[in-house]
C-alpha positions in Angstrom: -5.3 -8.8 -3.0 -4.6 -11.7 -5.4 -2.5 -14.6 -4.9 1.0 -15.8 -6.3 1.6 -18.8 -8.4 4.5 -20.1 -7.4 6.5 -22.9 -9.2 9.9 -24.4 -7.6 11.9 -26.1 -10.4 15.0 -27.9 -10.4 17.0 -29.7 -13.5 15.8 -33.0 -12.0 12.0 -32.2 -11.1 9.3 -30.0 -9.9 9.9 -29.5 -6.4 6.5 -27.9 -5.9 3.7 -25.5 -7.3 2.0 -23.5 -4.6 -0.8 -20.5 -4.3 0.5 -18.1 -2.0 0.1 -14.8 -0.4 4.0 -14.1 -0.2 7.4 -15.6 -1.1 10.7 -14.7 0.6 13.6 -15.4 -1.7 17.4 -15.3 -0.9 18.8 -13.3 -3.8 22.3 -12.9 -4.9 21.9 -9.2 -3.2 19.8 -10.2 -0.1 16.2 -11.5 0.7 13.5 -10.2 -1.4 10.0 -10.2 -0.4 7.4 -10.8 -3.3 3.8 -10.0 -2.9 0.9 -10.2 -5.5 1.1 -7.3 -7.9 4.9 -7.1 -7.6 6.7 -5.6 -10.6 8.1 -7.8 -13.2 11.7 -9.2 -12.2 14.4 -11.6 -13.1 17.1 -12.1 -10.3 19.9 -14.2 -9.5 19.4 -16.5 -6.6 21.6 -16.9 -3.6 21.9 -19.4 -0.9 19.6 -19.6 2.0 16.0 -20.2 2.9 13.2 -19.9 0.6 9.7 -19.5 2.5 6.3 -19.7 0.5 3.6 -18.3 2.7 0.5 -20.6 1.8 -3.0 -20.8 3.3 -1.9 -24.0 4.9 1.2 -22.6 6.5 4.8 -21.8 5.5 6.6 -24.1 3.2 10.5 -24.0 3.6 13.3 -24.9 1.5 17.0 -24.5 1.3 17.9 -23.2 -2.1 21.4 -22.7 -3.5 21.7 -21.2 -6.9 19.5 -20.4 -10.0 17.1 -17.7 -10.8 14.1 -16.0 -10.1 11.4 -14.9 -12.4 8.5 -12.9 -11.5 6.3 -12.3 -14.5 2.9 -10.9 -15.3 -0.4 -12.6 -13.9 1.6 -13.0 -10.3 3.6 -16.0 -11.6 6.7 -16.7 -9.6 9.1 -19.3 -11.1 12.4 -20.3 -9.3 14.7 -22.2 -11.4 17.0 -23.5 -8.6 20.1 -25.6 -8.7 19.3 -27.3 -5.2 16.1 -27.3 -3.5 15.8 -29.3 -0.2 12.9 -29.4 2.5 14.2 -29.1 6.0 13.2 -32.8 6.8 15.2 -33.8 4.0 18.7 -32.2 4.8 21.1 -34.6 6.2 22.3 -33.2 9.2 25.6 -35.3 9.6 26.5 -34.6 6.0 26.0 -31.0 6.3 28.2 -31.0 9.5 31.0 -32.8 7.9 30.6 -30.5 4.8 31.1 -27.4 7.1 34.1 -29.1 8.9 35.7 -29.9 5.5 35.4 -26.3 4.4 36.6 -24.9 7.6 39.8 -27.2 7.5 40.4 -26.1 3.9 40.1 -22.6 4.6 42.6 -23.2 7.7 45.1 -24.8 5.2 45.5 -21.5 3.1 48.0 -22.7 0.9 46.9 -24.6 -2.7 43.2 -23.9 -1.5 40.6 -22.5 -3.7 39.6 -19.8 -1.0 36.3 -18.7 -2.7 35.2 -22.3 -3.6 35.7 -23.3 0.2 33.9 -20.1 1.4 30.9 -21.2 -1.0 30.9 -24.5 0.4 31.1 -23.2 4.3 28.2 -20.9 3.5 25.9 -23.8 1.8 26.7 -26.1 4.8 25.8 -23.3 7.3 22.7 -22.2 5.7 21.5 -26.1 5.3 22.0 -26.3 8.9 20.3 -23.4 9.9 17.3 -24.0 7.7 17.1 -27.5 9.4 17.2 -26.2 13.0 14.9 -23.4 12.6 12.1 -25.7 11.0 12.8 -28.6 13.3 11.3 -26.8 16.3 
């Protein structure tokens, strides 16, 4: 079985390029597992943990929004709005974002509920990624 050529890109920088045996990606419809030889695919990304299984171990990232492209030749490109390594996640900031989102949802009047729910999901996923990888 071959390897995947994985590129993770944000508008600001190249986050990483990896040779991998598998990639687990949070899509807008749930998690996808990408293996070498996967069919070509374009998918919208969701919010969650991206795991790139390399020979030297798993590389984990919090990602939020963007697109996945699986192309011929086992090329996997992730164009993401946000990509953070677990060690780069500011736990206090994420906790505060979660608290603010919950407070907005409790207000109910004059609140953009979908926006507050999205903020809550991002904060919870950031905290989950950071906590799983700090053990």
